[in-house]
C-alpha positions in Angstrom: -173.8 79.6 -64.4 -173.8 75.8 -63.7 -171.9 75.0 -60.5 -172.3 71.3 -60.7 -169.3 69.1 -61.6 -169.4 67.8 -65.2 -167.9 64.6 -66.6 -164.6 66.4 -67.2 -164.1 66.9 -63.5 -164.6 63.2 -62.7 -162.3 62.3 -65.6 -159.7 64.5 -63.9 -160.2 62.7 -60.6 -159.7 59.3 -62.3 -156.5 60.6 -63.9 -155.4 62.0 -60.6 -155.9 58.7 -58.9 -154.0 56.8 -61.5 -151.1 59.3 -61.2 -151.1 59.0 -57.4 -151.1 55.2 -57.5 -148.2 55.2 -60.0 -146.3 57.6 -57.6 -147.3 56.0 -54.2 -147.4 52.2 -54.1 -150.5 50.8 -52.4 -151.8 54.3 -52.0 -155.4 53.8 -52.9 -157.0 54.3 -49.5 -154.5 57.1 -48.7 -155.5 58.9 -51.9 -159.2 58.5 -51.4 -159.1 59.9 -47.9 -156.8 62.8 -48.8 -159.0 63.8 -51.7 -162.1 63.6 -49.5 -160.5 65.7 -46.8 -159.2 68.3 -49.4 -162.7 68.7 -50.9 -164.2 69.0 -47.4 -161.7 71.7 -46.6 -160.2 69.8 -43.7 -156.6 68.9 -42.6 -155.0 65.5 -42.2 -152.7 64.0 -39.6 -150.7 61.0 -40.9 -149.0 58.7 -38.4 -146.3 56.3 -39.6 -142.6 55.5 -39.1 -140.0 57.3 -41.2 -139.5 56.2 -44.8 -143.1 55.5 -45.7 -143.3 58.2 -48.4 -145.3 60.8 -46.4 -143.4 63.6 -48.0 -143.8 62.1 -51.4 -147.5 61.8 -50.7 -147.9 65.5 -49.9 -145.9 66.5 -53.0 -148.2 64.3 -55.2 -151.3 65.9 -53.8 -149.8 69.4 -54.4 -149.1 68.4 -58.0 -152.6 67.0 -58.5 -154.2 70.3 -57.4 -151.6 72.6 -58.8 -150.8 74.2 -55.4 -147.5 75.6 -54.1 -145.8 73.1 -51.7 -143.9 73.8 -48.5 -142.3 71.3 -46.1 -141.7 72.5 -42.5 -139.4 70.2 -40.5 -140.7 70.6 -36.9 -137.9 70.7 -34.3 -137.8 71.7 -30.6 -136.1 75.0 -31.4 -138.6 76.1 -34.0 -140.2 79.5 -33.5 -143.7 80.6 -34.6 -142.1 83.1 -36.9 -140.4 80.2 -38.7 -143.8 79.1 -39.8 -146.0 82.2 -40.3 -143.2 84.8 -41.1 -142.2 88.0 -39.4 -141.6 91.7 -39.8 -138.3 92.7 -41.4 -136.8 96.2 -41.0 -135.7 97.8 -44.3 -133.0 100.4 -43.4 -133.3 102.2 -46.7 -137.0 103.0 -46.3 -136.9 103.0 -42.5 -140.0 100.8 -42.5 -141.0 97.2 -41.6 -142.1 94.8 -44.3 -143.8 91.4 -43.9 -141.7 88.4 -44.8 -144.3 85.6 -45.3 -143.5 82.1 -43.9 -144.0 78.7 -45.5 -147.6 78.5 -44.2 -148.6 80.7 -47.0 -148.3 77.8 -49.5 -151.3 75.9 -50.7 -150.2 72.5 -49.5 -148.1 72.5 -46.3 -146.4 69.4 -45.0 -145.9 69.8 -41.2 -143.3 67.0 -40.8 -143.1 65.5 -37.3 -145.4 68.1 -35.9 -145.2 66.7 -32.4 -141.5 67.7 -32.1 -142.4 71.4 -31.8 -143.3 73.2 -28.5 -146.8 74.4 -27.7 -146.4 78.0 -28.9 -145.4 76.8 -32.4 -148.3 74.4 -32.5 -150.6 77.2 -31.5 -149.4 79.3 -34.4 -150.2 76.5 -36.8 -153.6 76.0 -35.0 -154.7 79.6 -35.9 -153.7 79.0 -39.5 -155.6 75.7 -39.7 -158.7 77.0 -37.9 -159.0 80.6 -39.1 -157.2 80.3 -42.5 -155.3 83.4 -41.5 -152.2 84.4 -39.5 -151.3 87.4 -37.5 -147.9 89.1 -38.1 -147.3 92.1 -36.0 -150.5 94.0 -35.8 -151.9 92.9 -39.2 -153.9 89.8 -40.2 -153.1 88.0 -43.5 -155.4 85.6 -45.2 -154.0 82.3 -46.4 -154.5 80.9 -49.9 -157.8 79.4 -51.0 -158.1 75.6 -50.1 -155.1 75.9 -47.7 -154.4 72.3 -46.7 -152.1 70.9 -44.0 -150.8 67.4 -44.1 -149.1 66.8 -40.7 -147.0 63.7 -39.8 -145.9 62.2 -36.6 -143.7 59.3 -35.7 -145.5 56.7 -33.5 -142.4 55.0 -32.0 -139.8 57.6 -31.2 -141.1 59.8 -28.4 -137.9 61.3 -27.0 -137.9 65.1 -27.6 -141.6 65.2 -28.6 -144.5 67.3 -27.4 -147.9 65.7 -27.2 -150.4 67.5 -29.5 -153.0 69.3 -27.4 -156.5 67.9 -27.8 -157.7 71.2 -29.2 -155.3 70.9 -32.1 -156.0 67.2 -32.7 -159.6 68.1 -33.0 -158.8 70.6 -35.8 -157.6 67.7 -37.9 -160.5 66.3 -39.9 -158.8 62.9 -40.2 -156.0 60.9 -38.8 -154.6 58.2 -41.0 -152.3 55.4 -40.0 -149.7 54.1 -42.5 -148.3 50.6 -42.0 -145.2 49.0 -43.6 -145.7 47.8 -47.2 -146.1 44.1 -48.0 -143.1 42.2 -49.6 -144.7 42.5 -53.0 -145.3 46.2 -52.6 -141.8 46.8 -51.4 -140.4 45.1 -54.5 -142.5 47.5 -56.6 -141.1 50.4 -54.6 -137.5 49.2 -55.4 -138.4 48.9 -59.1 -140.0 52.3 -59.1 -136.9 53.9 -57.5 -134.6 52.0 -59.8 -135.9 53.7 -62.9 -137.1 56.9 -61.3 -136.4 60.2 -63.0 -134.6 63.0 -61.1 -137.6 65.4 -61.3 -140.8 64.7 -59.5 -143.4 63.3 -61.9 -145.9 65.8 -63.3 -149.6 65.6 -64.1 -151.2 67.5 -67.0 -154.9 67.8 -66.1 -154.8 69.3 -62.6 -157.9 69.6 -60.3 -158.5 73.4 -60.1 -160.0 75.4 -57.3 -163.2 75.8 -59.5 -163.4 72.0 -59.7 -163.1 71.6 -55.9 -165.8 74.3 -55.4 -168.2 72.4 -57.7 -167.5 69.1 -56.0 -168.0 70.7 -52.6 -171.3 72.2 -53.6 -172.5 69.0 -55.2 -171.7 67.0 -52.1 -174.1 69.2 -50.1 -176.9 68.0 -52.3 -176.1 64.3 -51.7 -179.1 62.7 -49.9 -178.5 62.0 -46.2 -181.6 60.4 -44.6 -182.7 61.0 -41.1 -181.8 57.4 -40.2 -178.2 57.9 -41.4 -178.0 61.2 -39.5 -179.2 59.4 -36.3 -176.7 56.6 -37.0 -173.8 59.1 -37.1 -175.0 60.7 -33.9 -175.3 57.3 -32.2 -171.8 56.4 -33.2 -170.3 59.6 -31.9 -172.4 59.6 -28.7 -171.2 56.0 -28.0 -167.7 57.4 -27.6 -168.9 59.5 -24.7 -170.6 56.8 -22.8 -169.1 55.4 -19.6 -166.4 53.1 -20.8 -163.3 51.9 -18.9 -161.3 52.4 -22.1 -162.4 56.0 -22.9 -161.5 59.0 -20.8 -163.2 61.5 -23.1 -165.2 61.0 -26.3 -165.5 62.9 -29.6 -167.1 66.4 -29.9 -169.9 67.3 -32.3 -167.2 68.3 -34.8 -166.7 64.6 -35.3 -170.4 64.2 -36.2 -170.1 67.0 -38.7 -166.9 65.6 -40.2 -168.4 62.1 -40.7 -171.5 63.6 -42.3 -169.5 65.9 -44.6 -167.0 63.2 -45.6 -169.6 60.5 -46.1 -171.4 62.8 -48.6 -168.2 63.5 -50.5 -167.4 59.8 -50.6 -170.8 59.0 -52.0 -170.4 61.7 -54.6 -167.0 60.4 -55.7 -168.5 57.0 -56.1 -171.2 58.4 -58.3 -174.0 57.9 -55.9 -176.8 60.4 -54.9 -177.2 59.1 -51.4 -175.1 58.1 -48.4 -175.2 54.5 -47.2 -174.4 53.1 -43.7 -171.3 51.5 -45.3 -170.0 55.0 -46.2 -170.3 56.0 -42.6 -168.6 52.8 -41.3 -165.7 53.3 -43.7 -165.1 56.9 -43.0 -165.8 57.0 -39.3 -162.5 55.5 -38.0 -160.4 58.1 -39.7 -162.4 60.9 -38.1 -162.8 59.3 -34.6 -159.4 57.7 -33.8 -157.6 60.9 -32.8 -160.6 62.4 -31.0 -160.9 59.6 -28.5 -158.8 60.1 -25.3 -158.0 56.7 -24.0 -158.0 55.8 -20.3 -155.1 54.4 -18.3 -156.8 51.0 -18.5 -156.9 51.1 -22.3 -153.2 52.0 -22.5 -152.3 49.3 -19.9 -154.3 46.6 -21.8 -153.0 47.7 -25.2 -156.5 48.8 -26.5 -155.6 51.4 -29.1 -158.1 53.8 -30.7 -158.6 51.6 -33.7 -159.8 48.7 -31.5 -162.1 51.0 -29.5 -163.7 52.5 -32.7 -164.1 49.1 -34.3 -165.9 47.9 -31.1 -168.2 50.9 -31.2 -169.0 50.4 -34.9 -169.9 46.7 -34.1 -172.1 47.8 -31.2 -174.2 50.6 -32.7 -177.2 49.3 -34.6 -176.9 49.8 -38.3 -180.0 51.3 -40.0 
């Protein structure tokens, strides 16, 4: 059986992108990164102020891949059982049965994830890393291609809990969403003015078989030794003595850049990875893995500035 993606799969991807851009204004970069992360089997953290269509984005991805969608509103009083589920006693039978939580959906939107306490974040961490959850004494596998899209608000910090570095590292990418331009905001108004009550549908969905073929094909994309060394040099540069960096990225970042650069090349119909692929994908994989120093915070040097400086410093092959 041929496991390589055929033209039909790439046609589906083109239709999916068109659908997404009709649903999310100025969403081209967002779509590209989310699809790459989904094929890579990773999870994504999106940072942006409220009202920038983060929920709509997650719904659109769920529609594209034909997955069940759940939205979890994270709050300080949330319990782990509210996410993973719990055991419910049935008086008639005198037995306990498992009530599965929203984490058993294919696409899970963890809205304002930094508003939940550490034990709730730990419950989600197991699901993200192990693709399974423990309820009582039994372990339950999650659905294939389980995908978490988490959001956090960058400006309102009252009542929030900083995400542990261990959990941040489990996110393959962190994406920043800015306010739309005036023209884009006018398009948003026009879209909502004529919007139907039901969420728009797409006919040709990207199936799990399609994703498996794309994932396998990406592994065969040529990655030269020079490009591998370039990736390692970039990540190691985050660990060098620097007044702006307290701790750098782990090898998981190197693996993520390599994996995503290959998928990016595949989706652009190329058989090899270029340095440009690495440069474009690296910021999304590094920005949340760099722990800034007090000097960086005091001088307003955010992670984007630090990563941009590193990419400008490391020699391109």
